[in-house]
Backbone as CSV, one residue per row, in Angstrom:
resi,resn,N_x,N_y,N_z,CA_x,CA_y,CA_z,C_x,C_y,C_z
1,SER,20.852,1.318,79.680,21.321,2.632,79.273,20.301,3.720,79.564
2,GLY,19.074,3.357,79.954,18.090,4.353,80.333,17.289,4.923,79.182
3,ILE,17.649,4.597,77.943,16.923,5.113,76.781,16.008,4.006,76.274
4,ALA,14.742,4.339,76.120,13.777,3.348,75.633,14.024,3.091,74.159
5,ARG,14.006,1.830,73.792,14.226,1.444,72.404,12.872,1.290,71.719
6,LEU,12.689,1.944,70.603,11.421,1.877,69.877,11.531,0.827,68.786
7,ASP,10.904,-0.314,68.980,10.877,-1.370,67.972,9.621,-1.221,67.147
8,LYS,9.700,-1.698,65.910,8.516,-1.682,65.069,7.559,-2.759,65.523
9,MET,6.279,-2.514,65.311,5.265,-3.487,65.673,5.277,-4.612,64.640
10,GLN,5.122,-5.858,65.109,5.115,-7.015,64.221,3.842,-7.821,64.416
11,ASN,3.393,-8.451,63.321,2.232,-9.342,63.424,2.696,-10.747,63.782
12,GLU,1.765,-11.709,63.787,2.100,-13.078,64.183,3.116,-13.721,63.260
13,ALA,3.141,-13.313,61.989,4.074,-13.887,61.014,5.462,-13.258,61.102
14,GLY,5.641,-12.283,61.982,6.934,-11.627,62.140,7.174,-10.496,61.157
15,GLU,6.153,-10.115,60.379,6.290,-9.018,59.417,6.076,-7.698,60.126
16,ASN,6.861,-6.684,59.745,6.695,-5.353,60.328,5.404,-4.732,59.812
17,VAL,4.630,-4.172,60.715,3.387,-3.496,60.351,3.396,-2.098,60.943
18,ASP,2.729,-1.175,60.269,2.651,0.202,60.747,1.547,0.327,61.787
19,LEU,1.726,1.242,62.705,0.711,1.481,63.715,-0.444,2.302,63.155
20,TYR,-0.156,3.170,62.208,-1.192,4.043,61.654,-1.099,4.020,60.138
21,ILE,-2.200,3.732,59.492,-2.270,3.766,58.038,-3.127,4.960,57.653
22,PRO,-2.545,5.974,57.015,-3.328,7.163,56.664,-4.417,6.832,55.648
23,ARG,-5.559,7.526,55.789,-6.687,7.340,54.886,-7.012,8.666,54.210
24,LYS,-7.655,8.573,53.060,-8.142,9.758,52.363,-9.658,9.741,52.397
25,CYS,-10.234,10.911,52.543,-11.683,11.044,52.502,-12.151,10.704,51.081
26,SER,-13.117,9.818,50.979,-13.614,9.400,49.665,-14.361,10.517,48.948
27,TRP,-14.851,11.505,49.693,-15.637,12.585,49.110,-14.762,13.776,48.717
28,THR,-13.873,14.222,49.630,-13.055,15.401,49.356,-11.667,15.048,48.827
29,ASN,-11.270,13.785,48.940,-9.960,13.294,48.528,-8.819,13.933,49.329
30,LYS,-9.142,14.446,50.516,-8.123,15.016,51.404,-7.718,13.982,52.440
31,LEU,-6.500,14.092,52.928,-5.988,13.177,53.925,-6.751,13.346,55.237
32,ILE,-7.161,12.236,55.841,-7.819,12.269,57.143,-6.738,12.199,58.203
33,GLN,-6.675,13.199,59.062,-5.640,13.253,60.081,-5.875,12.198,61.157
34,ALA,-4.801,11.799,61.805,-4.879,10.756,62.832,-5.756,11.188,64.004
35,LYS,-5.818,12.475,64.283,-6.588,12.966,65.428,-8.038,13.307,65.085
36,ASP,-8.452,13.030,63.855,-9.834,13.303,63.449,-10.734,12.214,64.033
37,GLN,-11.303,12.491,65.212,-12.126,11.493,65.896,-13.556,11.435,65.371
38,ALA,-13.924,12.351,64.493,-15.275,12.358,63.940,-15.344,11.637,62.595
39,SER,-14.207,11.211,62.059,-14.221,10.524,60.771,-14.759,9.113,60.934
40,VAL,-15.332,8.586,59.852,-15.871,7.222,59.864,-15.398,6.485,58.618
41,GLN,-15.363,5.173,58.727,-15.067,4.314,57.588,-16.161,3.271,57.520
42,ILE,-16.818,3.182,56.359,-17.971,2.299,56.192,-17.689,1.330,55.049
43,ASN,-17.996,0.061,55.258,-17.914,-0.942,54.198,-19.319,-1.194,53.671
44,VAL,-19.502,-1.014,52.362,-20.795,-1.221,51.720,-20.677,-2.468,50.853
45,ALA,-21.532,-3.449,51.093,-21.486,-4.705,50.344,-21.960,-4.497,48.917
46,GLU,-21.299,-5.180,47.973,-21.740,-5.171,46.588,-22.828,-6.237,46.426
47,ILE,-23.907,-5.864,45.748,-25.081,-6.727,45.609,-25.275,-7.103,44.142
48,ASP,-25.571,-8.365,43.893,-25.900,-8.825,42.540,-27.295,-8.323,42.195
49,PRO,-27.437,-7.507,41.136,-28.751,-6.944,40.821,-29.787,-8.005,40.426
50,ALA,-29.348,-9.112,39.895,-30.296,-10.149,39.457,-30.876,-10.916,40.639
51,THR,-30.012,-11.279,41.596,-30.470,-12.112,42.710,-30.714,-11.334,43.988
52,GLY,-30.118,-10.153,44.109,-30.245,-9.371,45.330,-29.373,-9.891,46.457
53,MET,-28.466,-10.804,46.141,-27.575,-11.369,47.153,-26.199,-10.702,47.064
54,THR,-25.474,-10.761,48.182,-24.160,-10.145,48.229,-23.164,-10.909,47.360
55,LEU,-22.220,-10.177,46.798,-21.156,-10.771,45.983,-19.905,-11.035,46.815
56,HIS,-20.003,-10.835,48.127,-18.890,-11.026,49.073,-17.714,-10.105,48.755
57,ARG,-18.023,-8.930,48.240,-17.032,-7.876,48.025,-17.585,-6.610,48.666
58,ASN,-16.691,-5.789,49.185,-17.095,-4.539,49.827,-16.442,-3.361,49.148
59,LYS,-17.134,-2.239,49.201,-16.542,-0.967,48.800,-16.360,-0.182,50.092
60,THR,-15.137,0.241,50.374,-14.848,0.973,51.593,-14.943,2.469,51.317
61,ILE,-15.718,3.145,52.145,-15.898,4.594,52.029,-15.425,5.234,53.326
62,ALA,-14.499,6.176,53.221,-14.006,6.920,54.383,-14.513,8.352,54.275
63,ILE,-15.116,8.843,55.345,-15.657,10.207,55.374,-14.980,10.972,56.501
64,ALA,-14.428,12.128,56.163,-13.727,12.962,57.148,-14.730,13.623,58.095
65,GLY,-14.253,13.966,59.278,-15.078,14.640,60.269,-15.581,15.985,59.782
66,TYR,-14.789,16.655,58.933,-15.191,17.951,58.368,-16.489,17.811,57.570
67,VAL,-16.577,16.758,56.761,-17.771,16.525,55.943,-18.962,16.221,56.850
68,ARG,-18.740,15.402,57.877,-19.817,15.063,58.811,-20.271,16.298,59.582
69,HIS,-19.324,17.140,59.982,-19.650,18.344,60.753,-20.565,19.277,59.955
70,HIS,-20.373,19.322,58.651,-21.176,20.211,57.815,-22.444,19.547,57.295
71,GLY,-22.751,18.347,57.788,-24.004,17.683,57.433,-24.068,17.185,56.005
72,GLU,-22.925,16.909,55.390,-22.898,16.475,54.002,-22.594,14.993,53.849
73,SER,-22.444,14.273,54.961,-21.988,12.884,54.864,-23.030,11.962,54.239
74,ASP,-24.318,12.157,54.549,-25.327,11.265,53.976,-25.409,11.417,52.463
75,GLY,-25.353,12.648,51.981,-25.360,12.886,50.536,-24.090,12.378,49.869
76,ALA,-22.966,12.526,50.551,-21.689,12.059,50.006,-21.683,10.539,49.886
77,ILE,-22.135,9.853,50.935,-22.165,8.387,50.908,-23.119,7.897,49.830
78,TRP,-24.293,8.504,49.753,-25.270,8.120,48.731,-24.676,8.279,47.334
79,HIS,-24.033,9.420,47.084,-23.442,9.689,45.770,-22.334,8.677,45.453
80,LEU,-21.467,8.397,46.426,-20.363,7.458,46.192,-20.873,6.037,45.938
81,VAL,-21.921,5.628,46.646,-22.479,4.286,46.434,-23.153,4.213,45.073
82,GLU,-23.924,5.238,44.714,-24.569,5.262,43.389,-23.550,5.283,42.260
83,LYS,-22.503,6.060,42.422,-21.442,6.153,41.421,-20.782,4.787,41.237
84,GLY,-20.542,4.074,42.350,-19.939,2.749,42.286,-20.839,1.736,41.606
85,THR,-22.145,1.858,41.809,-23.068,0.890,41.189,-23.176,1.137,39.698
86,ARG,-23.173,2.394,39.313,-23.283,2.694,37.891,-22.036,2.277,37.134
87,SER,-20.843,2.460,37.753,-19.605,2.112,37.046,-19.431,0.600,36.955
88,ALA,-20.051,-0.163,37.874,-19.928,-1.619,37.850,-20.822,-2.227,36.779
89,SER,-21.910,-1.531,36.397,-22.813,-2.115,35.401,-22.392,-1.779,34.001
């Protein structure tokens, strides 16, 4: 018929999966746009304070390109990691 059919993407188990999962900036709580090529997502391992070993759990931090452009990403990441450690204890 000449019209391309758009099927949903599927994983190996045959479940429908989305091509794009929107993220929110952990610092500003604003939606990170799909075209934001300066945004980053970092996984920070949780550490047992007694042993200094990883607990095999991660905290995911997403930082928008806007925050990085204004030079606030290092302070934002530091604050979010410190906040997470204090709330866990």
